[in-house]
Every structure is written in C-alpha cells, then in structure tokens.
N, C-alpha and C positions, 0 to 999 in steps of 0.2 A: 414496159410502158407501151400501151397500144397506139397504133397509128391512126386513131380516129381524129377527124377534123374537129376543131372547136373554135369558138369565138374567144379571142384573147383580149379584145378591146371593144370600145363602143362602135367601131366602124364595121364590126362583124367579119373582119378578115379571117379566113380559115387557115389554121396552122397545124403543123404536126405537134403532137404532145411529146414532151421530153422532160428530162430532169437536168438541173444544173449540176455540173461537176465542180470540184474544188479548185479547178485551175482556170476558171473563167469561160468554160465551155459548156456544151449541151450534149446529152446522151439521149438518142432516140432509139427505142426498142420497138421494132415493127412486129406486131403479133397478129392483129386482125387483117383479114383479106382487104386489099385495096387494088383498084386497077391502075395500071401505069400512067394513064392520062391524069387521073385524079391525084395520084402521088406527085407527079411532076408539078401540077398546079399548086398543091399544098406546100411542096418543098420550095418552090420559087418564092411564095409569100413568106414562108418561114425563114428563108435565108435573108430576105430583106429586113424582117423583124429582128432576127438575131444581130444583124449588122448594126441596126439602130441601138440595140442594147448594149453594144460593145463586146459581144461574145467573140471567142477566138476559135478553138477547135470544136468542130462538130462531128460527132460520132453516130453512125447509123448502123445498127445491128440488124442484119437480114437473116431470118431463118431460112433454111434450104428451100422451103415451100414458097418463098417469096423471091426467088431468083429472077423473076420477070421485072423486078424493080431496079436491077443493077443498071440497065441502060439509061433510064431517066436520071438516076443519081450521078452517073458518070458525065452526062450531058451538062449537069450543073456544077462540075468541077470536082466531084468526089473521086477518090482513088482507093485502091485496095490496101488495107493495112495488114490484116491477117485473116486466115480461114481456119475453121475447125470442122469436124465432121458434120455438125448440125447447123452451123451458121457461118456467115461472112461478115466481116467488119469493114465498113467503108468510113472514110474520113475526109474532112475538108478544113481548110484553114481560111478564115474570113479576113483577117487584117491584111494590108498590102505587104507587111514585113515578112521575112523568111520564117517559116513555121518552126516551132520548137516542140513539136509533138514527139513522144518517145517512139523509137523504132520498135518493130516487132522483135520478139525473142531472137537472139542471134547465135545461141550456142545449143548444142546437144551434149548431154552427159552420158558417158558409158563407163563400163568397168571391165577389168580383167581379173580373174580370181586365181591366186596362187595358193594352192592347197596341198599340204604334205600329209603323208601317213607316217606310222611309226617306223617304217623301213626306209625312210628318206626317199620315198617315191612321190612324184608330183602327179596330180590329177590332170590328164590332158585328153583332148578330143580332136577328131578330124570332122570337118563340116561337109555337108552335102551340097552347099551352095556358097556363093560369094567367091572372093578371089583365091581362096584356098581349095576350092572344089577340084577334086581329082589330082591334087598335087602330092598327096601323101604326107603333108606337113602336120605334125602334132603341135597343138597350141593350147593355151589356157582357155577355160570357159570364159566367154565374154558375152556382153549384152548391153542394152540401153536401159538407163534408169527411167522408170515410168514417172509420169506427172504426179507430183505429190509424194514420191517415194524417196527415202533417204539412201545415200550411197551405200551404207553398210547393209541395209536391208535388200537392196538390189543385188549386191554380190551374193548373199546367201540364197536369194531367190533364183538367180540365173544358174548357180551350181546345181540346185535341186532340180530345176526344170530340164537341164541339159544331161545330167548324169544320174539323177536319183539319190545323190549323196547328201546327207544332212550335214550341216556345218554351223559354226558360229564365227562371227567376225573378230578379227584381231586388230589389224592396223591398215591404214593406207600406207603403202611403202613409197610411192612416188606418183606423180601425175604429169601428163603431157597435154599441151595445148597445140592444136593445129587449126588451119583455116581453109576455107573453101573446100570442105570435104564432104559434107552431107547436106544435099539441097542447097549448096553454096553457103552453108553455115559453118561457123567455127565448131570445133569438137574438143571437149575436155574428157580425157581418158584417165581413169584412176586405176592404178595397180594395187589391188587389195589382197592382203594375206588373211586367210581363213584357217580355222582349226576343224579337222574332220570329226564329226560325231558318229558317222557310220561309214562303212567302207565298201559295201556291196554296190556295184554299178548297175543301173537300169537306164540305159541311154534313151534319150528322146528320138523316136523313130523319124519324126518329120524333118528335123534339121541336122541331126548328128549321125555321121556315118560310122563312127567308132569312138569308144571311150575306154580308157584304162589308166591304171597306176603305172607309171614309168620312172625308173631311176633318173634322178634329176640330171646327173651328168650325161646320160643318154639323150634326154630331151634337149639340153643345152648345146650338145654337139651337133645337132642337125645343121646341114650346110646352109639352109635358108636363114637360120637364126644367126649363124656365124658371120654371114655376109650382110647382115642388117645391123647397122650401127646402133640404132635405137633399141632393138630387141636384145642385142648382145649386151648392151649396158644394163638393160633392165634385168637380165638374168644374173649379171654380176651383183646387182643390188639384192636380188633374192638370195643368192648364195651367201652374201655377207650377212643377211638376216639369219639364215640357217646356222651360221657359224657364231652367232651372237656378237657380231661386229657392227651392227647397224640397228637403229631404232626408227620406226615410222611414227605415224600419227593415229592416235586412238580417238574414237568419238566420245565426247563428254556432253551429256544432256544439259542444255541451257534454256532459259526462257528470255524473251525480249520484253520490252516495255509494255507491249500489248498482251503479255502472258502466253504468247505463242511458243510452242516447244520447238526447238531446233538443236542441231548438234554442232559443237565446235571441235574440230579435229586438231589434235595437238600431240606433242611428244610428252606423254604423261610422266615419264621418268625425270624430265628436267623442268617441267612446268611448275610454276608457283602454285601453292595450294589455294583453292578458292575460299573466300570469306563466307562464313555462314550467313544465310539470309536473315536479316533482322526485321522482326515484326514491329511496326510502328503503331 
C-alpha cells in the first residue's frame, strides 16, 4: 500500500493510505517516495482519524530506502517492532490501555546432527570460528534452521554443507531450550539422528577446520564433553539409541485446516495409527 496522501472525507484531510487488519488495527506499507515533513503531517492527521475510528494497533512498514521517515514516526509515538534485511516495521498503540500487540519472534531454532557409519563411527568436525576455535574439540555438525525450513531438512542440509556427506533423516533424539543466548533470544536446539548415504568427506573450507569419522567411544571420551553435563547426557542418549534402548521422534507429514503442510514429530513405534482422510 503506497504512502500517497488522499482525501478520506469531505473535509479533504490528507491521510496515509492503509489496510485494516483483522484485529482492529491498520497496516501502512510505505512504497512511494515522500519527504519527512509531508510524512509527519500526513501521519499526524492519520493518527487523529484512526483514533476517531477506534483503531488500535498501527503498523508502518518502511523499506530500507525510506529510512529517513523513522525519526518523524518515532516523534509520533511509534517504536521498533522488528527489522529484516529490506525493511523496518514500526508500531504504535492508539488506545490509552496497555497494548496487546504480539511480540517479535523470540526463538532461534538450531540442530546438531548425530550421524553414524557402518563401523560405529560418528561424523565429527572441528570449527574454524566460534567458541570451539583452536580448542581441538570434535563436535557434531551443527547449524541454524533457515526461515521456512523444516527441522529434518535443515539437519540433512547442514551435514552436506559442512562435510559433503549425503544423509537422510531418522529421528529427533532430544531437544534443549535455553534463553538469552542469541541476540538476547531463546534458543531451541534439536539433536537429530541421520543415516549416512555416502561416506567420503569433503569439508567446507570456509567454516570447518577438519572433519572425519571417529569411533563413538573416542568422541564421547573427550575431556570437554565429559566435563559438560548437557553434552555428556546427550552422548548417553545417542549411545542408548545405538544400542537399541531408546526411541526418538520421527517426522510425520500432516496438513492443517488451511491445507498447509507441516510435520508432527512423534515416537512412531508407540503412536496410534492415523485415521484415513475421509472425502465428504
């Protein structure tokens, strides 16, 4: 929705164009060029108009090219909600009551890949950067799930990117939630088991110092892992899985009421069978 001024009533008051959202608010998408002084004038009139209409949350999306409009918006009570590479989202709450606007995304999702070969060796890497740089610690391939990417797909992708090894997803063995870890956000970390489809390693030169197949017992015996309660217990879970004494969660494709595809992770060996979809 362009930020062109328009007459909204017989008085000829110029307002910013926007669309009503389903929560009693307004969304303004600034596209066309507009100078800060004109924007401030239109915004002032618009806020008065929206207040009379009983509107609540006002969202203004500013593309990166319109960064000069941030200051006048802040002058009128707007604050930063979130930012992406190409735009900034500002928001304001018109009623005098405390706002009920949803917070920005609060979590990052990451994976660690537990991958064995036929010799009971685990795929491990040493990283060139981060807290393990120069420590000599061998660890599972890890990485962040991309926007719009499923957990299982991220695990397969990260293994391929870091080591060149092809694999297929088996199970989520466990997951951990921590807080204030990544840009002050919470972090969900999924330990995933994969099955190797290839075994030759071609490490990623940019991020990975070394990669190899290592006997699991040798990997688990590293002092750093033995002295870290979380990692030590995670390795115990991986070992239990290797011995057939533990079952994790496998992805099952499902659809929601809007027919959007998603995955439900469950213990497939103990889960009830799904009913067949009935056509009405």
